[in-house]
mmCIF file as Biopython writes it, N, C-alpha, C and O atoms, coordinates in Angstrom:
data_model
#
loop_
_atom_site.group_PDB
_atom_site.id
_atom_site.type_symbol
_atom_site.label_atom_id
_atom_site.label_alt_id
_atom_site.label_comp_id
_atom_site.label_asym_id
_atom_site.label_entity_id
_atom_site.label_seq_id
_atom_site.pdbx_PDB_ins_code
_atom_site.Cartn_x
_atom_site.Cartn_y
_atom_site.Cartn_z
_atom_site.occupancy
_atom_site.B_iso_or_equiv
_atom_site.auth_seq_id
_atom_site.auth_asym_id
_atom_site.pdbx_PDB_model_num
ATOM 1   N N  . MET A ? 1  ? 1.036   -1.741  0.550   1.0 0.0 1  A 1 
ATOM 2   C CA . MET A ? 1  ? -0.034  0.088   0.457   1.0 0.0 1  A 1 
ATOM 3   C C  . MET A ? 1  ? 0.721   0.710   -0.072  1.0 0.0 1  A 1 
ATOM 4   O O  . MET A ? 1  ? 1.848   0.271   0.159   1.0 0.0 1  A 1 
ATOM 5   N N  . LEU A ? 2  ? 0.729   1.975   -1.019  1.0 0.0 2  A 1 
ATOM 6   C CA . LEU A ? 2  ? 1.231   3.653   -0.911  1.0 0.0 2  A 1 
ATOM 7   C C  . LEU A ? 2  ? 0.265   4.697   -0.252  1.0 0.0 2  A 1 
ATOM 8   O O  . LEU A ? 2  ? -0.855  4.996   -0.667  1.0 0.0 2  A 1 
ATOM 9   N N  . ILE A ? 3  ? 0.853   5.158   0.763   1.0 0.0 3  A 1 
ATOM 10  C CA . ILE A ? 3  ? 0.415   6.717   1.073   1.0 0.0 3  A 1 
ATOM 11  C C  . ILE A ? 3  ? 0.649   7.482   1.125   1.0 0.0 3  A 1 
ATOM 12  O O  . ILE A ? 3  ? 1.689   7.767   1.717   1.0 0.0 3  A 1 
ATOM 13  N N  . THR A ? 4  ? -0.168  8.462   0.521   1.0 0.0 4  A 1 
ATOM 14  C CA . THR A ? 4  ? -0.387  9.873   0.070   1.0 0.0 4  A 1 
ATOM 15  C C  . THR A ? 4  ? -0.018  10.869  0.923   1.0 0.0 4  A 1 
ATOM 16  O O  . THR A ? 4  ? -1.060  11.023  1.560   1.0 0.0 4  A 1 
ATOM 17  N N  . LYS A ? 5  ? 0.780   11.659  1.368   1.0 0.0 5  A 1 
ATOM 18  C CA . LYS A ? 5  ? 0.226   12.602  2.534   1.0 0.0 5  A 1 
ATOM 19  C C  . LYS A ? 5  ? 0.345   13.403  1.933   1.0 0.0 5  A 1 
ATOM 20  O O  . LYS A ? 5  ? 0.612   13.104  0.769   1.0 0.0 5  A 1 
ATOM 21  N N  . ASN A ? 6  ? 0.238   15.012  2.271   1.0 0.0 6  A 1 
ATOM 22  C CA . ASN A ? 6  ? 0.499   16.458  2.096   1.0 0.0 6  A 1 
ATOM 23  C C  . ASN A ? 6  ? 1.632   17.262  3.228   1.0 0.0 6  A 1 
ATOM 24  O O  . ASN A ? 6  ? 2.047   16.718  4.251   1.0 0.0 6  A 1 
ATOM 25  N N  . ASN A ? 7  ? 2.063   18.884  2.709   1.0 0.0 7  A 1 
ATOM 26  C CA . ASN A ? 7  ? 3.455   19.026  3.144   1.0 0.0 7  A 1 
ATOM 27  C C  . ASN A ? 7  ? 3.163   19.309  4.696   1.0 0.0 7  A 1 
ATOM 28  O O  . ASN A ? 7  ? 4.105   19.878  5.248   1.0 0.0 7  A 1 
ATOM 29  N N  . SER A ? 8  ? 2.137   19.054  5.461   1.0 0.0 8  A 1 
ATOM 30  C CA . SER A ? 8  ? 1.675   18.547  6.091   1.0 0.0 8  A 1 
ATOM 31  C C  . SER A ? 8  ? 2.430   17.012  7.389   1.0 0.0 8  A 1 
ATOM 32  O O  . SER A ? 8  ? 2.771   16.870  8.564   1.0 0.0 8  A 1 
ATOM 33  N N  . GLY A ? 9  ? 2.345   16.411  6.418   1.0 0.0 9  A 1 
ATOM 34  C CA . GLY A ? 9  ? 2.202   15.086  7.144   1.0 0.0 9  A 1 
ATOM 35  C C  . GLY A ? 9  ? 0.748   14.033  7.326   1.0 0.0 9  A 1 
ATOM 36  O O  . GLY A ? 9  ? 0.707   12.873  7.737   1.0 0.0 9  A 1 
ATOM 37  N N  . GLU A ? 10 ? -0.104  14.708  6.968   1.0 0.0 10 A 1 
ATOM 38  C CA . GLU A ? 10 ? -1.616  14.486  7.488   1.0 0.0 10 A 1 
ATOM 39  C C  . GLU A ? 10 ? -2.141  13.466  5.885   1.0 0.0 10 A 1 
ATOM 40  O O  . GLU A ? 10 ? -2.623  13.982  4.877   1.0 0.0 10 A 1 
ATOM 41  N N  . VAL A ? 11 ? -1.912  12.231  6.046   1.0 0.0 11 A 1 
ATOM 42  C CA . VAL A ? 11 ? -2.484  11.392  4.863   1.0 0.0 11 A 1 
ATOM 43  C C  . VAL A ? 11 ? -3.775  12.182  4.382   1.0 0.0 11 A 1 
ATOM 44  O O  . VAL A ? 11 ? -4.640  12.814  4.989   1.0 0.0 11 A 1 
ATOM 45  N N  . VAL A ? 12 ? -3.563  11.904  3.108   1.0 0.0 12 A 1 
ATOM 46  C CA . VAL A ? 12 ? -4.707  12.433  1.615   1.0 0.0 12 A 1 
ATOM 47  C C  . VAL A ? 12 ? -5.185  11.318  1.028   1.0 0.0 12 A 1 
ATOM 48  O O  . VAL A ? 12 ? -6.239  11.484  0.413   1.0 0.0 12 A 1 
ATOM 49  N N  . GLY A ? 13 ? -4.636  10.007  1.033   1.0 0.0 13 A 1 
ATOM 50  C CA . GLY A ? 13 ? -4.954  9.806   0.602   1.0 0.0 13 A 1 
ATOM 51  C C  . GLY A ? 13 ? -4.145  7.736   0.302   1.0 0.0 13 A 1 
ATOM 52  O O  . GLY A ? 13 ? -3.209  7.436   1.043   1.0 0.0 13 A 1 
ATOM 53  N N  . TRP A ? 14 ? -4.590  6.752   -0.637  1.0 0.0 14 A 1 
ATOM 54  C CA . TRP A ? 14 ? -3.893  5.680   -0.458  1.0 0.0 14 A 1 
ATOM 55  C C  . TRP A ? 14 ? -4.067  4.933   -1.768  1.0 0.0 14 A 1 
ATOM 56  O O  . TRP A ? 14 ? -4.894  5.251   -2.622  1.0 0.0 14 A 1 
ATOM 57  N N  . ARG A ? 15 ? -3.488  4.236   -1.829  1.0 0.0 15 A 1 
ATOM 58  C CA . ARG A ? 15 ? -2.981  3.136   -3.164  1.0 0.0 15 A 1 
ATOM 59  C C  . ARG A ? 15 ? -3.231  2.115   -3.052  1.0 0.0 15 A 1 
ATOM 60  O O  . ARG A ? 15 ? -3.397  2.124   -1.832  1.0 0.0 15 A 1 
ATOM 61  N N  . GLU A ? 16 ? -3.516  0.608   -3.490  1.0 0.0 16 A 1 
ATOM 62  C CA . GLU A ? 16 ? -3.436  -0.484  -3.451  1.0 0.0 16 A 1 
ATOM 63  C C  . GLU A ? 16 ? -3.564  -1.179  -4.877  1.0 0.0 16 A 1 
ATOM 64  O O  . GLU A ? 16 ? -4.254  -0.708  -5.781  1.0 0.0 16 A 1 
ATOM 65  N N  . THR A ? 17 ? -2.736  -2.489  -4.990  1.0 0.0 17 A 1 
ATOM 66  C CA . THR A ? 17 ? -2.790  -3.536  -6.312  1.0 0.0 17 A 1 
ATOM 67  C C  . THR A ? 17 ? -3.404  -5.071  -5.733  1.0 0.0 17 A 1 
ATOM 68  O O  . THR A ? 17 ? -3.384  -5.620  -4.632  1.0 0.0 17 A 1 
ATOM 69  N N  . TYR A ? 18 ? -3.698  -5.271  -6.461  1.0 0.0 18 A 1 
ATOM 70  C CA . TYR A ? 18 ? -4.298  -6.098  -6.165  1.0 0.0 18 A 1 
ATOM 71  C C  . TYR A ? 18 ? -4.403  -7.514  -6.994  1.0 0.0 18 A 1 
ATOM 72  O O  . TYR A ? 18 ? -5.405  -7.756  -7.667  1.0 0.0 18 A 1 
ATOM 73  N N  . VAL A ? 19 ? -3.177  -8.537  -6.890  1.0 0.0 19 A 1 
ATOM 74  C CA . VAL A ? 19 ? -3.602  -9.055  -8.806  1.0 0.0 19 A 1 
ATOM 75  C C  . VAL A ? 19 ? -3.443  -10.780 -8.325  1.0 0.0 19 A 1 
ATOM 76  O O  . VAL A ? 19 ? -2.740  -11.333 -7.479  1.0 0.0 19 A 1 
ATOM 77  N N  . SER A ? 20 ? -4.405  -11.260 -9.260  1.0 0.0 20 A 1 
ATOM 78  C CA . SER A ? 20 ? -5.235  -12.690 -9.062  1.0 0.0 20 A 1 
ATOM 79  C C  . SER A ? 20 ? -4.221  -13.256 -10.682 1.0 0.0 20 A 1 
ATOM 80  O O  . SER A ? 20 ? -3.613  -12.437 -11.371 1.0 0.0 20 A 1 
ATOM 81  N N  . LYS A ? 21 ? -4.255  -14.603 -10.958 1.0 0.0 21 A 1 
ATOM 82  C CA . LYS A ? 21 ? -3.991  -15.704 -11.868 1.0 0.0 21 A 1 
ATOM 83  C C  . LYS A ? 21 ? -4.931  -14.912 -12.918 1.0 0.0 21 A 1 
ATOM 84  O O  . LYS A ? 21 ? -4.620  -14.883 -14.109 1.0 0.0 21 A 1 
ATOM 85  N N  . ASP A ? 22 ? -6.358  -14.126 -12.318 1.0 0.0 22 A 1 
ATOM 86  C CA . ASP A ? 22 ? -7.218  -13.631 -13.717 1.0 0.0 22 A 1 
ATOM 87  C C  . ASP A ? 22 ? -7.466  -12.958 -14.044 1.0 0.0 22 A 1 
ATOM 88  O O  . ASP A ? 22 ? -7.880  -12.783 -15.190 1.0 0.0 22 A 1 
ATOM 89  N N  . GLU A ? 23 ? -7.253  -11.670 -12.581 1.0 0.0 23 A 1 
ATOM 90  C CA . GLU A ? 23 ? -7.563  -10.508 -13.170 1.0 0.0 23 A 1 
ATOM 91  C C  . GLU A ? 23 ? -6.389  -9.262  -12.178 1.0 0.0 23 A 1 
ATOM 92  O O  . GLU A ? 23 ? -5.793  -9.760  -11.223 1.0 0.0 23 A 1 
ATOM 93  N N  . SER A ? 24 ? -6.240  -8.323  -12.364 1.0 0.0 24 A 1 
ATOM 94  C CA . SER A ? 24 ? -5.714  -7.009  -11.472 1.0 0.0 24 A 1 
ATOM 95  C C  . SER A ? 24 ? -6.520  -5.706  -11.488 1.0 0.0 24 A 1 
ATOM 96  O O  . SER A ? 24 ? -7.100  -5.078  -12.374 1.0 0.0 24 A 1 
ATOM 97  N N  . VAL A ? 25 ? -6.274  -5.480  -9.712  1.0 0.0 25 A 1 
ATOM 98  C CA . VAL A ? 25 ? -7.203  -4.512  -9.925  1.0 0.0 25 A 1 
ATOM 99  C C  . VAL A ? 25 ? -6.497  -3.460  -8.573  1.0 0.0 25 A 1 
ATOM 100 O O  . VAL A ? 25 ? -6.147  -3.698  -7.417  1.0 0.0 25 A 1 
ATOM 101 N N  . ASP A ? 26 ? -6.522  -2.293  -9.393  1.0 0.0 26 A 1 
ATOM 102 C CA . ASP A ? 26 ? -6.096  -1.222  -8.151  1.0 0.0 26 A 1 
ATOM 103 C C  . ASP A ? 26 ? -7.179  0.121   -8.093  1.0 0.0 26 A 1 
ATOM 104 O O  . ASP A ? 26 ? -7.827  0.818   -8.874  1.0 0.0 26 A 1 
ATOM 105 N N  . VAL A ? 27 ? -6.909  -0.012  -6.586  1.0 0.0 27 A 1 
ATOM 106 C CA . VAL A ? 27 ? -7.540  1.220   -5.929  1.0 0.0 27 A 1 
ATOM 107 C C  . VAL A ? 27 ? -7.122  2.432   -5.430  1.0 0.0 27 A 1 
ATOM 108 O O  . VAL A ? 27 ? -6.267  2.387   -4.545  1.0 0.0 27 A 1 
ATOM 109 N N  . SER A ? 28 ? -7.542  3.543   -5.805  1.0 0.0 28 A 1 
ATOM 110 C CA . SER A ? 28 ? -6.524  4.785   -6.069  1.0 0.0 28 A 1 
ATOM 111 C C  . SER A ? 28 ? -7.698  5.533   -4.502  1.0 0.0 28 A 1 
ATOM 112 O O  . SER A ? 28 ? -8.696  4.817   -4.418  1.0 0.0 28 A 1 
ATOM 113 N N  . VAL A ? 29 ? -7.717  6.399   -3.689  1.0 0.0 29 A 1 
ATOM 114 C CA . VAL A ? 29 ? -8.517  6.856   -2.771  1.0 0.0 29 A 1 
ATOM 115 C C  . VAL A ? 29 ? -7.199  8.126   -2.483  1.0 0.0 29 A 1 
ATOM 116 O O  . VAL A ? 29 ? -6.005  8.073   -2.188  1.0 0.0 29 A 1 
ATOM 117 N N  . HIS A ? 30 ? -8.449  9.504   -2.829  1.0 0.0 30 A 1 
ATOM 118 C CA . HIS A ? 30 ? -7.665  10.711  -2.543  1.0 0.0 30 A 1 
ATOM 119 C C  . HIS A ? 30 ? -8.505  11.691  -2.667  1.0 0.0 30 A 1 
ATOM 120 O O  . HIS A ? 30 ? -9.067  12.241  -3.613  1.0 0.0 30 A 1 
ATOM 121 N N  . GLY A ? 31 ? -8.481  11.863  -1.033  1.0 0.0 31 A 1 
ATOM 122 C CA . GLY A ? 31 ? -9.834  12.658  -0.773  1.0 0.0 31 A 1 
ATOM 123 C C  . GLY A ? 31 ? -10.375 11.586  -0.482  1.0 0.0 31 A 1 
ATOM 124 O O  . GLY A ? 31 ? -10.180 10.489  0.042   1.0 0.0 31 A 1 
ATOM 125 N N  . THR A ? 32 ? -12.020 12.986  -1.576  1.0 0.0 32 A 1 
ATOM 126 C CA . THR A ? 32 ? -13.228 11.685  -1.300  1.0 0.0 32 A 1 
ATOM 127 C C  . THR A ? 32 ? -13.472 11.401  -2.772  1.0 0.0 32 A 1 
ATOM 128 O O  . THR A ? 32 ? -14.625 11.356  -3.201  1.0 0.0 32 A 1 
ATOM 129 N N  . VAL A ? 33 ? -12.417 11.209  -3.559  1.0 0.0 33 A 1 
ATOM 130 C CA . VAL A ? 33 ? -12.401 10.124  -4.747  1.0 0.0 33 A 1 
ATOM 131 C C  . VAL A ? 33 ? -11.917 9.181   -4.482  1.0 0.0 33 A 1 
ATOM 132 O O  . VAL A ? 33 ? -10.925 8.981   -3.781  1.0 0.0 33 A 1 
ATOM 133 N N  . SER A ? 34 ? -12.887 8.149   -5.280  1.0 0.0 34 A 1 
ATOM 134 C CA . SER A ? 34 ? -12.246 6.510   -4.718  1.0 0.0 34 A 1 
ATOM 135 C C  . SER A ? 34 ? -12.111 5.791   -6.791  1.0 0.0 34 A 1 
ATOM 136 O O  . SER A ? 34 ? -13.011 5.551   -7.596  1.0 0.0 34 A 1 
ATOM 137 N N  . THR A ? 35 ? -10.952 5.708   -6.889  1.0 0.0 35 A 1 
ATOM 138 C CA . THR A ? 35 ? -11.466 5.113   -8.375  1.0 0.0 35 A 1 
ATOM 139 C C  . THR A ? 35 ? -10.451 3.261   -8.128  1.0 0.0 35 A 1 
ATOM 140 O O  . THR A ? 35 ? -9.322  3.123   -7.658  1.0 0.0 35 A 1 
ATOM 141 N N  . ILE A ? 36 ? -11.420 2.123   -8.659  1.0 0.0 36 A 1 
ATOM 142 C CA . ILE A ? 36 ? -11.274 1.082   -8.743  1.0 0.0 36 A 1 
ATOM 143 C C  . ILE A ? 36 ? -11.544 0.741   -10.390 1.0 0.0 36 A 1 
ATOM 144 O O  . ILE A ? 36 ? -12.546 0.929   -11.079 1.0 0.0 36 A 1 
ATOM 145 N N  . THR A ? 37 ? -9.849  -0.003  -10.810 1.0 0.0 37 A 1 
ATOM 146 C CA . THR A ? 37 ? -9.841  0.024   -11.986 1.0 0.0 37 A 1 
ATOM 147 C C  . THR A ? 37 ? -9.789  -1.406  -12.274 1.0 0.0 37 A 1 
ATOM 148 O O  . THR A ? 37 ? -8.762  -1.753  -11.692 1.0 0.0 37 A 1 
ATOM 149 N N  . THR A ? 38 ? -10.123 -2.097  -12.643 1.0 0.0 38 A 1 
ATOM 150 C CA . THR A ? 38 ? -10.104 -3.343  -13.214 1.0 0.0 38 A 1 
ATOM 151 C C  . THR A ? 38 ? -9.499  -4.374  -14.250 1.0 0.0 38 A 1 
ATOM 152 O O  . THR A ? 38 ? -10.411 -4.945  -14.847 1.0 0.0 38 A 1 
ATOM 153 N N  . ARG A ? 39 ? -8.893  -4.574  -14.441 1.0 0.0 39 A 1 
ATOM 154 C CA . ARG A ? 39 ? -8.344  -5.218  -15.845 1.0 0.0 39 A 1 
ATOM 155 C C  . ARG A ? 39 ? -8.246  -6.811  -15.685 1.0 0.0 39 A 1 
ATOM 156 O O  . ARG A ? 39 ? -7.718  -7.371  -14.725 1.0 0.0 39 A 1 
ATOM 157 N N  . ASP A ? 40 ? -8.901  -7.514  -16.895 1.0 0.0 40 A 1 
ATOM 158 C CA . ASP A ? 40 ? -8.803  -8.800  -17.353 1.0 0.0 40 A 1 
ATOM 159 C C  . ASP A ? 40 ? -7.852  -9.056  -17.760 1.0 0.0 40 A 1 
ATOM 160 O O  . ASP A ? 40 ? -7.610  -8.776  -18.934 1.0 0.0 40 A 1 
ATOM 161 N N  . ARG A ? 41 ? -6.906  -9.703  -16.952 1.0 0.0 41 A 1 
ATOM 162 C CA . ARG A ? 41 ? -5.442  -10.252 -17.620 1.0 0.0 41 A 1 
ATOM 163 C C  . ARG A ? 41 ? -5.403  -11.179 -18.866 1.0 0.0 41 A 1 
ATOM 164 O O  . ARG A ? 41 ? -4.374  -11.371 -19.513 1.0 0.0 41 A 1 
ATOM 165 N N  . ASN A ? 42 ? -6.754  -11.806 -19.185 1.0 0.0 42 A 1 
ATOM 166 C CA . ASN A ? 42 ? -6.509  -12.857 -20.224 1.0 0.0 42 A 1 
ATOM 167 C C  . ASN A ? 42 ? -6.663  -12.071 -21.477 1.0 0.0 42 A 1 
ATOM 168 O O  . ASN A ? 42 ? -6.029  -12.409 -22.477 1.0 0.0 42 A 1 
ATOM 169 N N  . THR A ? 43 ? -7.828  -10.572 -21.499 1.0 0.0 43 A 1 
ATOM 170 C CA . THR A ? 43 ? -8.254  -10.262 -22.527 1.0 0.0 43 A 1 
ATOM 171 C C  . THR A ? 43 ? -8.030  -9.147  -23.024 1.0 0.0 43 A 1 
ATOM 172 O O  . THR A ? 43 ? -8.260  -8.629  -24.117 1.0 0.0 43 A 1 
ATOM 173 N N  . GLY A ? 44 ? -7.390  -8.725  -21.773 1.0 0.0 44 A 1 
ATOM 174 C CA . GLY A ? 44 ? -7.189  -7.131  -21.788 1.0 0.0 44 A 1 
ATOM 175 C C  . GLY A ? 44 ? -8.018  -6.043  -21.531 1.0 0.0 44 A 1 
ATOM 176 O O  . GLY A ? 44 ? -7.730  -4.846  -21.532 1.0 0.0 44 A 1 
ATOM 177 N N  . LYS A ? 45 ? -9.612  -6.871  -21.197 1.0 0.0 45 A 1 
ATOM 178 C CA . LYS A ? 45 ? -10.377 -5.745  -20.725 1.0 0.0 45 A 1 
ATOM 179 C C  . LYS A ? 45 ? -10.584 -4.711  -19.371 1.0 0.0 45 A 1 
ATOM 180 O O  . LYS A ? 45 ? -10.986 -5.113  -18.279 1.0 0.0 45 A 1 
ATOM 181 N N  . VAL A ? 46 ? -10.212 -3.263  -19.692 1.0 0.0 46 A 1 
ATOM 182 C CA . VAL A ? 46 ? -10.575 -2.621  -18.716 1.0 0.0 46 A 1 
ATOM 183 C C  . VAL A ? 46 ? -11.927 -1.933  -17.873 1.0 0.0 46 A 1 
ATOM 184 O O  . VAL A ? 46 ? -12.882 -1.214  -18.169 1.0 0.0 46 A 1 
ATOM 185 N N  . ASP A ? 47 ? -11.580 -2.375  -17.072 1.0 0.0 47 A 1 
ATOM 186 C CA . ASP A ? 47 ? -13.545 -1.150  -16.625 1.0 0.0 47 A 1 
ATOM 187 C C  . ASP A ? 47 ? -13.075 -0.657  -15.140 1.0 0.0 47 A 1 
ATOM 188 O O  . ASP A ? 47 ? -12.423 -1.287  -14.307 1.0 0.0 47 A 1 
ATOM 189 N N  . VAL A ? 48 ? -13.736 0.981   -15.051 1.0 0.0 48 A 1 
ATOM 190 C CA . VAL A ? 48 ? -13.269 1.901   -14.131 1.0 0.0 48 A 1 
ATOM 191 C C  . VAL A ? 48 ? -14.384 2.364   -13.742 1.0 0.0 48 A 1 
ATOM 192 O O  . VAL A ? 48 ? -15.378 2.810   -14.314 1.0 0.0 48 A 1 
ATOM 193 N N  . LYS A ? 49 ? -13.985 2.145   -12.352 1.0 0.0 49 A 1 
ATOM 194 C CA . LYS A ? 49 ? -15.538 2.454   -11.453 1.0 0.0 49 A 1 
ATOM 195 C C  . LYS A ? 49 ? -14.590 4.362   -10.938 1.0 0.0 49 A 1 
ATOM 196 O O  . LYS A ? 49 ? -13.427 4.659   -11.213 1.0 0.0 49 A 1 
ATOM 197 N N  . THR A ? 50 ? -15.532 5.177   -10.246 1.0 0.0 50 A 1 
ATOM 198 C CA . THR A ? 50 ? -15.384 6.512   -9.744  1.0 0.0 50 A 1 
ATOM 199 C C  . THR A ? 50 ? -16.395 6.570   -8.651  1.0 0.0 50 A 1 
ATOM 200 O O  . THR A ? 50 ? -17.332 5.808   -8.891  1.0 0.0 50 A 1 
ATOM 201 N N  . PHE A ? 51 ? -16.513 7.217   -7.540  1.0 0.0 51 A 1 
ATOM 202 C CA . PHE A ? 51 ? -17.187 7.124   -6.490  1.0 0.0 51 A 1 
ATOM 203 C C  . PHE A ? 51 ? -16.373 8.754   -6.197  1.0 0.0 51 A 1 
ATOM 204 O O  . PHE A ? 51 ? -15.262 9.280   -6.262  1.0 0.0 51 A 1 
ATOM 205 N N  . PHE A ? 52 ? -17.677 9.039   -5.873  1.0 0.0 52 A 1 
ATOM 206 C CA . PHE A ? 52 ? -17.282 10.499  -4.983  1.0 0.0 52 A 1 
ATOM 207 C C  . PHE A ? 52 ? -18.312 10.702  -3.486  1.0 0.0 52 A 1 
ATOM 208 O O  . PHE A ? 52 ? -19.410 10.148  -3.432  1.0 0.0 52 A 1 
ATOM 209 N N  . GLY A ? 53 ? -17.917 11.341  -2.625  1.0 0.0 53 A 1 
ATOM 210 C CA . GLY A ? 53 ? -18.109 11.147  -1.422  1.0 0.0 53 A 1 
ATOM 211 C C  . GLY A ? 53 ? -17.471 10.741  -0.687  1.0 0.0 53 A 1 
ATOM 212 O O  . GLY A ? 53 ? -16.291 11.037  -0.875  1.0 0.0 53 A 1 
ATOM 213 N N  . LYS A ? 54 ? -17.771 9.804   0.639   1.0 0.0 54 A 1 
ATOM 214 C CA . LYS A ? 54 ? -17.357 8.807   1.749   1.0 0.0 54 A 1 
ATOM 215 C C  . LYS A ? 54 ? -15.799 8.300   0.847   1.0 0.0 54 A 1 
ATOM 216 O O  . LYS A ? 54 ? -15.941 7.595   -0.153  1.0 0.0 54 A 1 
ATOM 217 N N  . PRO A ? 55 ? -14.481 8.686   1.256   1.0 0.0 55 A 1 
ATOM 218 C CA . PRO A ? 55 ? -13.777 7.723   0.898   1.0 0.0 55 A 1 
ATOM 219 C C  . PRO A ? 55 ? -13.476 5.739   1.493   1.0 0.0 55 A 1 
ATOM 220 O O  . PRO A ? 55 ? -13.607 5.205   2.595   1.0 0.0 55 A 1 
ATOM 221 N N  . LEU A ? 56 ? -13.089 5.243   0.255   1.0 0.0 56 A 1 
ATOM 222 C CA . LEU A ? 56 ? -13.311 3.617   1.037   1.0 0.0 56 A 1 
ATOM 223 C C  . LEU A ? 56 ? -12.037 3.478   1.204   1.0 0.0 56 A 1 
ATOM 224 O O  . LEU A ? 56 ? -11.036 4.003   0.715   1.0 0.0 56 A 1 
ATOM 225 N N  . LEU A ? 57 ? -12.248 2.660   2.000   1.0 0.0 57 A 1 
ATOM 226 C CA . LEU A ? 57 ? -11.033 1.916   3.109   1.0 0.0 57 A 1 
ATOM 227 C C  . LEU A ? 57 ? -10.619 0.626   2.688   1.0 0.0 57 A 1 
ATOM 228 O O  . LEU A ? 57 ? -11.131 -0.059  1.803   1.0 0.0 57 A 1 
ATOM 229 N N  . PRO A ? 58 ? -9.465  0.312   3.538   1.0 0.0 58 A 1 
ATOM 230 C CA . PRO A ? 58 ? -9.307  -0.868  2.525   1.0 0.0 58 A 1 
ATOM 231 C C  . PRO A ? 58 ? -10.154 -2.063  2.806   1.0 0.0 58 A 1 
ATOM 232 O O  . PRO A ? 58 ? -10.427 -2.827  1.880   1.0 0.0 58 A 1 
ATOM 233 N N  . SER A ? 59 ? -10.611 -2.293  4.075   1.0 0.0 59 A 1 
ATOM 234 C CA . SER A ? 59 ? -11.928 -2.893  4.893   1.0 0.0 59 A 1 
ATOM 235 C C  . SER A ? 59 ? -13.080 -2.933  3.809   1.0 0.0 59 A 1 
ATOM 236 O O  . SER A ? 59 ? -13.716 -3.986  3.857   1.0 0.0 59 A 1 
ATOM 237 N N  . ASP A ? 60 ? -13.423 -2.197  3.017   1.0 0.0 60 A 1 
ATOM 238 C CA . ASP A ? 60 ? -14.319 -2.115  2.114   1.0 0.0 60 A 1 
ATOM 239 C C  . ASP A ? 60 ? -14.068 -2.594  0.742   1.0 0.0 60 A 1 
ATOM 240 O O  . ASP A ? 60 ? -14.970 -2.423  -0.079  1.0 0.0 60 A 1 
ATOM 241 N N  . ILE A ? 61 ? -12.930 -3.193  0.358   1.0 0.0 61 A 1 
ATOM 242 C CA . ILE A ? 61 ? -13.316 -3.660  -0.825  1.0 0.0 61 A 1 
ATOM 243 C C  . ILE A ? 61 ? -12.419 -5.625  -0.415  1.0 0.0 61 A 1 
ATOM 244 O O  . ILE A ? 61 ? -12.627 -6.731  -0.912  1.0 0.0 61 A 1 
ATOM 245 N N  . SER A ? 62 ? -11.757 -5.286  0.350   1.0 0.0 62 A 1 
ATOM 246 C CA . SER A ? 62 ? -11.587 -6.859  1.015   1.0 0.0 62 A 1 
ATOM 247 C C  . SER A ? 62 ? -12.106 -7.816  1.467   1.0 0.0 62 A 1 
ATOM 248 O O  . SER A ? 62 ? -11.522 -8.818  1.879   1.0 0.0 62 A 1 
ATOM 249 N N  . GLY A ? 63 ? -13.177 -7.637  1.447   1.0 0.0 63 A 1 
ATOM 250 C CA . GLY A ? 63 ? -14.205 -8.747  1.284   1.0 0.0 63 A 1 
ATOM 251 C C  . GLY A ? 63 ? -15.071 -8.913  2.787   1.0 0.0 63 A 1 
ATOM 252 O O  . GLY A ? 63 ? -16.139 -9.494  2.978   1.0 0.0 63 A 1 
ATOM 253 N N  . SER A ? 64 ? -14.362 -8.318  3.578   1.0 0.0 64 A 1 
ATOM 254 C CA . SER A ? 64 ? -14.441 -8.762  5.256   1.0 0.0 64 A 1 
ATOM 255 C C  . SER A ? 64 ? -15.939 -8.320  5.214   1.0 0.0 64 A 1 
ATOM 256 O O  . SER A ? 64 ? -16.685 -7.906  4.327   1.0 0.0 64 A 1 
ATOM 257 N N  . LYS A ? 65 ? -16.052 -8.559  6.424   1.0 0.0 65 A 1 
ATOM 258 C CA . LYS A ? 65 ? -17.950 -8.814  6.383   1.0 0.0 65 A 1 
ATOM 259 C C  . LYS A ? 65 ? -17.466 -7.764  7.671   1.0 0.0 65 A 1 
ATOM 260 O O  . LYS A ? 65 ? -16.437 -7.683  8.342   1.0 0.0 65 A 1 
ATOM 261 N N  . LYS A ? 66 ? -18.732 -7.029  7.646   1.0 0.0 66 A 1 
ATOM 262 C CA . LYS A ? 66 ? -19.033 -5.964  8.687   1.0 0.0 66 A 1 
ATOM 263 C C  . LYS A ? 66 ? -19.827 -6.024  9.408   1.0 0.0 66 A 1 
ATOM 264 O O  . LYS A ? 66 ? -19.998 -5.111  10.217  1.0 0.0 66 A 1 
#
């Protein structure tokens, strides 16, 4: 996980990449904008979803139950 900080040292975002045999998923969160990019490693097809509002947490996409 890469953490993005501003000049004051406050965390303003993060980026994480998940890779499996069939696909790779890149999650980028900066402020209140979250982008999830999914790439099918077999076909090369790319799907991008962008969310505005409450930032995603790593636990929101890791499959953990709340």
